C-alpha positions as CSV (number, residue, x, y, z in Angstrom):
1,M,61.5,115.6,164.9
2,L,62.9,112.6,163.0
3,R,66.2,111.8,163.7
4,I,68.4,109.4,161.5
5,S,71.5,108.5,163.6
6,D,74.3,106.9,162.1
7,I,72.2,103.8,160.4
8,S,73.6,101.0,158.1
9,Y,71.6,98.6,156.2
10,S,72.7,96.1,153.5
11,V,71.0,94.2,151.1
12,Q,72.1,90.4,150.3
13,G,75.4,91.5,151.5
14,R,75.7,94.7,149.5
15,P,75.7,97.8,151.7
16,L,72.9,100.0,150.3
17,I,73.3,103.0,153.5
18,V,76.3,103.2,155.4
19,N,76.8,105.5,158.6
20,A,74.3,107.9,157.2
21,T,73.0,110.7,159.7
22,V,70.2,113.5,159.3
23,T,68.0,115.3,161.3
24,I,64.4,116.7,160.0
25,P,62.9,119.2,162.0
26,Y,59.1,118.8,162.6
27,G,56.8,120.3,160.0
28,H,59.4,120.3,157.1
29,K,58.5,119.3,153.7
30,V,61.4,117.2,152.1
31,G,62.2,115.7,149.0
32,I,64.0,112.7,148.8
33,V,66.1,112.1,145.5
34,G,68.8,109.6,144.4
35,R,69.2,107.6,141.5
36,N,67.2,104.4,140.9
37,G,68.3,101.6,143.3
38,T,70.0,103.6,145.8
39,G,67.7,103.0,148.3
40,K,65.3,105.5,148.7
41,T,62.4,103.1,149.3
42,T,64.4,101.2,151.5
43,L,64.8,104.1,154.0
44,F,61.2,104.7,154.0
45,R,60.7,101.2,155.1
46,L,63.4,101.6,157.9
47,I,61.3,104.7,158.9
48,R,58.2,102.6,159.2
49,G,60.3,99.7,161.3
50,E,59.4,97.2,158.5
51,L,63.2,96.2,157.9
52,A,65.8,96.1,160.8
53,L,68.9,98.4,161.1
54,E,72.8,97.0,161.2
55,T,73.7,99.9,163.1
56,G,72.2,103.3,164.3
57,D,68.9,104.5,165.1
58,I,65.8,106.2,163.8
59,T,63.7,108.0,166.4
60,L,60.5,110.4,166.7
61,P,58.8,112.2,169.1
62,A,56.2,109.8,171.3
63,K,52.9,108.6,169.7
64,S,54.0,110.0,166.3
65,R,51.8,108.5,163.9
66,I,53.6,107.3,160.3
67,G,51.3,107.2,157.4
68,G,52.3,106.1,153.8
69,V,50.5,104.6,150.9
70,S,51.8,101.0,150.8
71,Q,49.0,99.4,148.5
72,E,45.9,100.1,146.8
73,V,42.5,99.9,148.4
74,P,40.7,96.6,148.4
75,G,38.1,96.4,145.6
76,N,35.4,95.6,148.2
77,E,31.6,97.0,148.5
78,V,32.5,99.9,150.8
79,S,32.2,103.6,149.5
80,L,35.1,105.6,148.5
81,I,33.9,108.1,151.2
82,N,33.3,105.6,153.7
83,T,36.8,104.2,153.0
84,V,38.6,107.6,153.2
85,L,36.5,108.1,156.4
86,A,37.7,105.1,157.8
87,A,41.2,106.0,157.7
88,D,40.9,108.3,160.6
89,T,41.0,105.3,163.2
90,E,40.3,107.4,166.3
91,R,37.2,109.4,164.7
92,A,35.8,105.9,163.4
93,S,36.4,104.4,167.0
94,L,34.7,107.4,169.0
95,L,31.8,107.6,166.9
96,D,31.3,103.7,167.1
97,E,31.7,104.4,171.3
98,A,29.3,107.3,171.3
99,E,26.5,104.7,170.0
100,T,26.7,102.8,173.0
101,A,28.4,104.6,175.9
102,T,26.3,105.2,178.9
103,D,28.5,107.0,181.4
104,P,27.6,110.7,180.9
105,H,31.4,111.7,181.9
106,R,32.2,109.7,179.5
107,I,30.0,110.7,176.7
108,A,30.9,114.3,177.5
109,E,34.8,113.1,177.0
110,I,33.9,111.7,173.5
111,Q,32.1,114.7,172.4
112,H,34.9,116.9,173.3
113,R,37.4,115.0,171.5
114,L,35.1,114.8,168.5
115,T,35.6,118.2,168.5
116,D,38.7,119.0,169.1
117,I,39.7,116.6,165.8
118,D,37.1,118.3,163.9
119,A,35.1,115.4,163.4
120,W,31.9,117.0,162.4
121,S,33.5,118.3,159.1
122,A,35.4,115.0,158.2
123,D,32.8,114.2,155.3
124,A,33.3,117.7,153.8
125,R,37.0,117.2,153.9
126,A,37.0,113.4,152.7
127,S,35.0,114.6,149.8
128,S,37.1,117.6,149.1
129,I,40.6,115.5,148.9
130,L,38.8,112.9,146.6
131,R,37.6,115.8,144.4
132,G,41.0,117.2,144.1
133,L,42.2,113.8,143.2
134,G,39.6,113.3,140.5
135,F,36.3,111.7,141.9
136,T,33.3,113.3,141.5
137,Y,30.4,113.6,144.0
138,A,28.5,110.6,142.4
139,E,31.8,108.3,142.1
140,Q,32.5,109.3,145.8
141,L,29.2,107.2,146.9
142,Q,30.2,104.1,144.5
143,P,32.2,101.0,145.8
144,C,35.9,100.7,145.6
145,S,35.2,97.6,143.4
146,A,33.8,99.8,140.6
147,F,37.3,101.2,140.2
148,S,40.6,99.7,138.4
149,G,43.7,99.3,140.6
150,G,45.2,102.6,139.4
151,W,42.0,104.5,140.7
152,R,42.3,102.6,143.6
153,M,45.6,103.7,144.4
154,R,44.3,107.3,144.3
155,V,41.5,106.3,147.0
156,A,44.6,105.0,149.2
157,L,46.2,108.2,148.9
158,A,42.9,110.1,149.9
159,A,42.7,108.0,152.9
160,V,46.4,108.8,154.2
161,L,46.0,112.3,153.4
162,F,42.6,112.6,155.4
163,S,44.3,110.8,158.4
164,E,47.0,113.3,158.6
165,P,49.8,111.4,160.5
166,D,52.7,113.0,161.9
167,L,55.0,112.0,159.3
168,L,53.7,111.5,155.9
169,L,55.7,109.4,153.7
170,L,54.9,109.2,149.8
171,D,56.4,107.2,147.4
172,E,56.3,108.5,143.6
173,P,52.7,109.6,144.6
174,T,52.2,111.5,141.3
175,N,52.7,108.2,139.2
176,Y,49.2,107.3,139.3
177,L,47.8,110.7,138.9
178,D,47.0,113.0,135.9
179,L,48.1,116.5,136.0
180,E,45.1,118.0,137.1
181,G,45.7,115.6,140.3
182,A,49.4,116.0,140.4
183,L,48.8,120.3,140.6
184,W,46.1,119.4,143.4
185,L,48.4,117.5,145.2
186,E,51.4,120.1,145.1
187,A,48.9,122.9,146.7
188,Y,47.8,120.5,149.2
189,L,51.0,119.4,150.3
190,V,52.3,123.2,150.8
191,K,49.5,123.5,153.6
192,Y,49.9,120.2,155.1
193,P,50.2,120.7,158.7
194,H,53.0,117.8,159.6
195,T,56.3,116.7,158.5
196,V,56.2,115.3,154.6
197,L,59.0,112.9,153.1
198,I,58.2,112.7,149.3
199,V,60.2,110.2,147.1
200,S,59.5,111.8,143.9
201,H,61.5,112.6,140.3
202,D,58.9,115.1,139.5
203,R,60.8,118.5,139.2
204,E,57.6,120.6,139.6
205,L,56.3,118.7,142.6
206,L,59.7,119.0,144.2
207,N,60.3,122.8,143.1
208,R,56.6,123.8,144.6
209,S,56.1,121.5,147.2
210,V,59.4,121.0,149.4
211,G,61.7,123.4,151.4
212,A,64.6,120.8,151.5
213,I,66.1,118.1,149.1
214,L,67.6,114.9,151.3
215,H,70.0,113.4,148.5
216,L,70.9,109.7,148.9
217,E,74.2,109.1,147.1
218,D,77.2,107.1,148.0
219,K,75.4,105.2,150.7
220,K,75.1,108.7,152.7
221,L,72.4,110.9,153.4
222,T,73.1,115.0,152.7
223,L,70.2,117.5,153.2
224,Y,70.1,120.6,151.5
225,T,67.8,123.6,152.0
226,G,65.7,124.9,149.4
227,N,63.8,123.4,146.7
228,Y,65.0,120.8,143.6
229,D,66.4,123.7,141.1
230,T,68.4,125.2,144.3
231,F,69.5,121.6,144.9
232,A,70.6,121.1,141.7
233,N,72.8,124.3,141.5
234,T,74.3,123.8,144.9
235,R,75.2,120.0,143.8
236,A,76.7,121.3,140.5
237,A,79.0,123.5,142.1
238,R,80.0,121.0,144.3
239,L,80.9,118.7,141.7
240,A,82.8,121.3,139.4
241,A,85.1,121.9,142.9
242,A,85.6,118.5,143.1
243,A,86.6,117.7,139.5
244,S,88.8,120.9,139.5
245,E,90.5,119.7,143.2
246,A,90.8,116.2,141.6
247,K,92.5,117.5,138.0
248,K,95.0,119.4,140.3
249,Q,95.7,116.3,142.4
250,D,96.2,114.0,139.1
251,T,98.5,116.7,137.8
252,R,100.5,116.5,141.2
253,R,100.3,112.5,141.0
254,A,101.8,112.5,137.7
255,H,104.6,114.7,138.5
256,L,105.6,112.5,141.5
257,Q,105.1,109.1,139.6
258,A,107.0,110.7,136.9
259,F,109.8,111.4,139.3
260,V,109.6,108.0,140.8
261,D,109.9,106.3,137.3
262,R,112.9,108.3,136.3
263,F,115.1,108.1,139.2
264,R,113.9,104.9,141.2
265,A,117.3,102.9,140.0
266,K,119.7,105.8,140.7
267,A,121.5,105.4,143.7
268,S,122.1,109.4,143.8
269,K,118.3,109.6,143.9
270,A,116.7,107.0,145.9
271,K,116.1,108.6,148.8
272,Q,114.2,111.6,146.9
273,A,112.4,108.7,145.2
274,Q,111.3,107.0,148.2
275,S,109.9,110.0,149.5
276,R,108.1,110.8,146.6
277,I,106.6,107.4,146.9
278,K,105.6,108.2,150.5
279,A,103.9,111.2,149.2
280,L,102.1,109.2,146.4
281,S,100.9,106.9,149.1
282,K,99.5,109.8,151.1
283,L,97.5,111.4,148.2
284,T,93.6,110.2,149.1
285,P,92.0,109.9,145.7
286,I,89.3,112.7,145.4
287,T,86.4,111.3,143.9
288,S,83.5,112.9,142.3
289,P,79.6,111.9,144.0
290,Q,78.4,109.0,141.9
291,E,76.9,110.5,138.5
292,A,73.8,108.9,136.9
293,A,74.9,108.4,133.3
294,L,72.8,110.5,131.3
295,K,71.4,107.2,129.3
296,A,70.0,109.0,125.8
297,F,67.2,107.8,123.9
298,N,67.7,107.6,120.3
299,F,64.3,108.0,118.5
300,P,64.7,107.0,114.6
301,N,63.7,110.2,112.7
302,P,60.9,109.4,109.8
303,E,61.1,110.7,106.3
304,E,59.3,114.1,106.1
305,L,55.6,113.7,104.3
306,S,53.4,116.7,103.0
307,P,51.2,118.7,105.9
308,P,48.5,117.8,107.0
309,I,49.6,114.1,108.3
310,I,46.1,114.0,110.0
311,R,43.0,116.1,109.5
312,V,39.7,115.8,111.4
313,E,36.5,117.3,110.2
314,G,33.3,117.6,111.6
315,G,34.3,114.3,113.5
316,S,32.5,112.6,116.7
317,I,33.8,109.5,118.7
318,G,32.6,107.5,121.5
319,Y,31.9,104.0,122.8
320,D,28.7,101.9,122.3
321,G,26.8,104.6,120.2
322,K,27.6,106.9,123.1
323,E,29.2,110.2,122.1
324,V,32.4,111.3,124.3
325,L,33.7,114.1,121.5
326,R,31.9,115.6,118.6
327,R,32.3,118.5,116.6
328,L,35.9,117.6,116.1
329,D,37.8,120.1,113.8
330,L,41.4,119.2,114.1
331,R,44.7,119.4,112.2
332,I,48.2,117.8,112.7
333,D,51.5,118.5,111.1
334,Q,54.7,116.7,111.4
335,D,56.1,119.4,113.1
336,D,53.5,119.7,115.9
337,R,54.2,119.1,119.7
338,I,50.6,119.2,121.2
339,A,49.7,118.7,124.8
340,L,46.5,117.5,125.8
341,L,45.0,119.3,128.5
342,G,41.9,118.3,130.3
343,R,40.6,116.6,133.7
344,N,40.1,112.9,133.7
345,G,37.4,111.5,132.0
346,E,36.8,114.1,129.4
347,G,38.1,112.3,126.6
348,K,41.8,112.4,126.4
349,S,42.4,108.7,126.1
350,T,39.4,108.4,123.6
351,L,41.2,111.2,121.1
352,A,44.7,109.4,121.5
353,K,43.0,106.2,120.3
354,L,41.3,107.9,117.4
355,L,44.6,109.6,116.4
356,S,46.4,106.2,116.6
357,D,43.5,104.3,114.5
358,R,42.4,102.4,117.7
359,L,39.0,104.1,117.5
360,T,37.2,105.0,114.3
361,L,34.6,107.9,113.8
362,M,31.0,108.0,114.4
363,Q,30.6,110.5,112.0
364,G,32.9,112.9,110.2
365,K,35.6,112.6,107.8
366,K,39.1,111.7,109.0
367,T,42.0,112.0,106.6
368,T,45.6,110.6,107.0
369,S,48.8,110.7,104.9
370,S,49.1,107.4,103.2
371,K,52.4,106.5,104.5
372,L,51.6,107.7,108.0
373,R,53.2,105.5,110.7
374,V,52.2,106.2,114.2
375,G,54.0,105.3,117.5
376,F,51.6,104.7,120.5
377,F,53.3,104.6,124.3
378,A,50.8,104.3,127.2
379,Q,51.7,103.4,130.8
380,H,49.8,100.2,130.6
381,Q,51.9,98.8,127.7
382,V,54.8,98.5,130.3
383,D,52.6,96.1,132.2
384,E,51.8,94.2,128.9
385,L,55.6,93.1,128.1
386,Y,56.3,89.4,128.3
387,V,58.1,88.8,131.6
388,D,59.4,85.8,130.8
389,E,61.3,86.9,128.2
390,N,64.4,89.2,127.7
391,P,64.4,92.4,125.8
392,I,66.4,90.9,122.8
393,D,63.7,88.5,122.7
394,H,61.1,91.5,122.3
395,I,63.1,93.2,119.3
396,R,63.4,90.0,117.6
397,R,60.0,89.1,117.4
398,L,59.8,92.5,115.8
399,R,63.1,92.5,113.7
400,P,63.6,88.8,113.1
401,S,66.2,89.0,110.3
402,E,68.4,91.5,112.3
403,T,71.8,90.1,113.7
404,P,72.0,90.0,117.3
405,A,74.6,92.7,117.3
406,R,72.2,95.0,115.5
407,I,69.3,94.1,118.3
408,R,71.7,94.8,121.3
409,A,73.0,97.7,119.2
410,R,69.0,99.4,119.2
411,L,68.6,98.4,122.6
412,G,71.8,100.6,123.8
413,G,70.4,103.5,121.8
414,F,68.0,103.4,124.6
415,G,70.1,103.0,127.5
416,I,69.5,99.1,127.8
417,G,73.0,97.8,128.6
418,S,74.1,94.2,127.8
419,E,73.4,92.7,131.1
420,Q,69.7,94.2,131.0
421,A,69.8,93.0,127.5
422,E,69.8,89.2,128.6
423,T,67.9,89.9,131.8
424,L,64.2,88.7,132.1
425,V,61.7,91.3,131.7
426,G,60.1,90.3,134.8
427,R,63.2,91.1,136.9
428,L,64.0,94.7,135.3
429,S,63.3,97.9,137.2
430,G,60.3,100.0,136.2
431,G,62.6,102.4,134.5
432,Q,64.4,99.6,132.0
433,K,60.5,98.3,131.2
434,A,59.6,102.1,130.6
435,R,62.8,102.3,128.0
436,L,62.0,98.9,126.4
437,S,58.4,100.0,125.7
438,L,59.7,103.5,124.4
439,M,61.8,101.4,121.7
440,I,59.2,99.5,120.6
441,A,56.9,102.4,120.3
442,T,59.1,104.2,118.1
443,I,61.0,101.3,116.1
444,D,59.2,102.0,113.0
445,A,60.3,105.7,113.2
446,P,56.8,106.9,113.2
447,H,55.5,110.0,111.9
448,L,53.2,110.6,114.6
449,L,54.5,109.8,118.4
450,I,51.5,109.6,121.0
451,L,52.8,109.4,124.6
452,D,50.7,109.0,127.7
453,E,52.5,109.3,130.6
454,P,55.7,108.2,129.4
455,T,57.9,109.5,132.3
456,N,56.1,107.4,135.0
457,H,59.2,105.1,136.7
458,L,61.7,107.4,134.9
459,D,64.2,109.4,137.0
460,I,65.2,112.7,136.9
461,E,68.1,112.1,134.7
462,S,66.2,109.8,132.3
463,R,63.4,112.6,132.1
464,E,66.1,115.1,131.0
465,A,67.3,112.7,128.4
466,L,63.6,112.2,127.4
467,V,63.2,116.1,126.6
468,T,66.3,116.1,124.6
469,A,65.0,113.0,122.6
470,L,62.1,114.5,121.7
471,T,63.6,118.1,121.0
472,D,65.9,116.1,118.1
473,Y,63.0,113.9,116.7
474,T,61.5,115.0,113.4
475,G,57.9,113.5,114.1
476,A,55.1,115.0,115.4
477,V,54.3,114.5,119.3
478,I,51.0,114.4,121.2
479,L,51.8,114.2,125.0
480,V,49.4,113.6,128.0
481,T,51.5,113.8,131.0
482,H,51.6,115.2,135.0
483,D,55.0,116.1,134.7
484,M,54.8,120.2,134.2
485,H,58.5,120.1,133.5
486,L,58.4,117.8,130.6
487,L,55.3,119.7,129.2
488,S,56.8,123.0,129.5
489,L,60.1,122.1,127.4
490,V,58.5,119.9,124.8
491,A,55.1,121.3,124.0
492,D,54.5,124.2,121.9
493,R,50.7,123.8,121.0
494,L,47.8,123.1,124.1
495,W,44.5,121.8,123.3
496,L,41.9,121.2,125.6
497,V,39.4,118.4,125.7
498,K,36.4,119.7,127.8
499,D,32.8,119.4,127.6
500,G,32.9,117.2,125.0
501,G,35.0,119.0,122.8
502,V,38.6,119.8,121.6
503,A,39.7,123.6,121.3
504,P,43.1,125.2,121.2
505,Y,44.0,126.7,124.5
506,D,45.5,130.5,124.0
507,E,47.1,130.8,127.6
508,D,50.3,129.2,128.9
509,L,50.7,126.2,131.4
510,E,50.9,128.6,134.2
511,A,47.5,130.0,133.5
512,Y,46.0,126.5,133.1
513,R,47.6,125.6,136.5
514,K,45.8,128.8,138.0
515,M,42.7,128.0,136.4
516,L,42.8,124.4,137.7
517,L,43.5,125.5,141.6
518,T,40.6,128.1,141.8
519,P,37.7,126.9,143.5
520,D,34.7,126.4,141.1
521,K,32.1,129.6,141.6
522,P,28.5,129.2,141.3
523,K,27.5,130.3,137.8
524,D,24.7,131.9,138.9
525,D,25.4,134.4,141.9
526,K,25.3,137.6,139.6
527,K,23.1,136.4,136.6
528,P,19.9,134.9,138.2
529,K,18.0,135.2,135.5
530,K,20.2,133.7,132.9
531,V,18.5,131.0,130.8
532,K,20.1,128.0,132.1
533,P,21.3,128.9,136.0
534,A,24.3,126.7,137.4
535,R,22.5,124.8,140.3
536,P,23.9,122.5,142.9
537,S,23.8,118.9,141.6
538,R,21.7,116.6,143.2
539,D,24.6,114.6,144.6
540,A,25.7,117.8,146.5
541,I,22.0,118.4,147.6
542,N,21.9,115.1,149.1
543,A,25.4,115.2,150.8
544,L,23.9,118.6,152.1
545,R,20.9,116.8,153.6
546,S,22.9,113.8,155.0
547,D,25.0,116.4,156.9
548,A,22.1,118.3,158.2
549,K,20.5,115.1,159.4
550,K,23.3,114.0,161.0
551,C,23.8,117.0,163.0
552,E,20.1,116.7,163.8
553,E,20.8,113.4,165.4
554,R,23.7,114.4,167.1
555,V,21.7,117.2,169.1
556,T,19.1,114.7,170.0
557,K,21.5,112.7,171.4
558,I,23.1,115.2,173.3
559,N,19.8,116.6,174.7
560,A,19.0,113.2,176.0
561,M,22.2,113.2,177.8
562,S,21.8,116.4,179.1
563,E,18.1,115.2,180.4
564,K,19.5,112.2,182.2
565,L,22.2,114.7,183.6
566,A,19.8,117.3,184.9
567,K,17.3,114.7,186.5
568,K,20.4,113.2,188.4
569,L,21.4,116.7,189.6
570,G,17.7,117.4,190.5
571,D,17.6,114.7,192.9
572,P,18.0,116.0,196.6
573,K,20.0,113.1,197.9
574,M,22.8,114.5,195.3
575,Y,23.3,117.4,198.2
576,E,23.4,115.3,201.2
577,D,26.0,115.4,203.6
578,G,29.5,114.0,202.5
579,R,28.5,113.9,198.8
580,A,29.6,117.4,198.1
581,E,32.5,116.4,196.0
582,E,30.4,114.2,193.7
583,A,27.8,116.6,193.3
584,A,30.4,119.0,192.3
585,V,31.8,116.4,189.5
586,W,28.4,115.9,188.2
587,Q,27.7,119.4,187.9
588,K,31.1,119.9,185.9
589,K,29.9,117.0,183.5
590,Y,26.7,118.9,183.2
591,S,28.5,122.0,182.2
592,E,30.7,120.3,179.5
593,V,27.5,118.5,177.9
594,M,26.1,121.6,177.7
595,E,28.7,123.3,176.0
596,A,28.8,120.5,173.5
597,Q,25.0,120.9,173.3
598,D,25.4,124.5,172.2
599,R,28.3,124.0,169.5
600,A,26.2,120.9,168.2
601,E,22.7,123.0,167.6
602,A,25.0,126.0,166.0
603,M,26.6,123.4,163.4
604,W,23.1,122.0,162.9
605,M,21.7,125.4,162.0
606,K,24.6,126.2,159.7
607,A,24.2,123.0,158.0
608,L,20.2,123.5,157.6
609,E,21.0,126.9,156.3
610,K,23.5,125.8,153.7
611,L,20.6,123.0,152.8
612,E,18.0,125.6,152.3
613,K,20.2,128.0,150.2
614,A,21.0,125.0,148.0
615,Q,17.6,123.8,147.2
616,S,16.4,127.3,146.4
617,A,19.2,127.8,144.1
């Protein structure tokens, strides 16, 4: 188990964690929550030993492995699948040693250990994890350099999941995942065999994947049993009780103070007044836990336009003459709240570009209202802010004639206070940058607001404020997000972007979630005479062929090893007087190698059967 005992830590003299204590039993999944800036990421660094504690101890069982995603995978020429496989350093080391080992006893030990850690299924496990995080089989064979930083973060996440550390530390893992990847991760973490600590503001992840919530507040750690909703209800009850008790104390304090003020100067009442003063001094103030102020978003509302505000008929769009989406027949009215669903790469971003006039139709017709204004927010825009300017400078560029007071009022309406308004963007938090970008996207009171992953970097309170703002907003909303909580509260229409088309999705979000988490079934099992039966892809067949070849090589190597041992055991000198113990040792080694040979041959036959079945499909 993980024991955190009476720890304290300060940053530049400011106490961040003070005398905090908590115990996490082995195998538990725990979500860590708290306001931005309270020290959640710092706690992870303390657990990993990257920072030195001022007081207290953090202990784990001996030889426990701690793993987390600290940075993205380098853009080198190593393939994605090999990058993930290399994360299991013990497996990689054993396989390297197996290539050069000559001692039969050591070879047998290596084979036993490889079997114990399920090394022979590693390729399939690594591929499955990458697939769950959005990489096709073909992409898994490509070098890391072929992917952007956000995608390499997914590879880094895949690597740490594959290595299966005893303590898995995940800091906002869904920030670089789409909805499909986030749902897959939820399901994967539930089955993860070891301890998991997750810093996250994703309510659905914290409701589905963890069994306890560790709250960092007032420089203390408090462990709550249950998921996030249970935690929120329990804490709300505590806050209500604290508020009630504080109100009673305030009433008593006021009564005592009134007596003191009235009779302090009267000699006949001096003694009683002094006793009240003492009673007042003994009243320890009851303070509620620090509350994160619900900093609202104030989206300006546009004037009403005649429907539809956008109409697309027989449209197709793509890049460099190559279609991505075709036969588009879409209509958007000003009161629409539409969520775009679909796996990564299907064309959600392409559609968003069309609707925001960042991409024109290759064919077909698009009609828009003449007065239509479109606001667009994408997570990459946060990184495009001017880091050497403050928020006031950003708004002044868009509204040069506005007074400083009006600019500050605008910023205040998005939760950016006076101090942050004058702070260089490069020094603002991720949440403050996101608020500034959202304000820039909505400053013209758009009739259509397109939001691509708007909740990244926002804490839970800010996400709730965003829900409220979008509910009150009178323009249309197109939403692309991995935040199921936001989708469920905002979207009233679902569009599925799939197979080069866009169509209404008539089921609900829970049905979509189940569909994504259901393994794909071969389409040609029950209908082999279908015109175009589904067949395993070339990449899948190549992967099976590679597995079969590896199994064959393993059998060949073990066979050679067993022949050497059999030859040694066939030497009559082995059984001369005084060598009985040595003979027994070699016989045991031979028995172990023969067991390994049986397992290797069984796996080879299984691999060949899979390959033959795939090739005949």
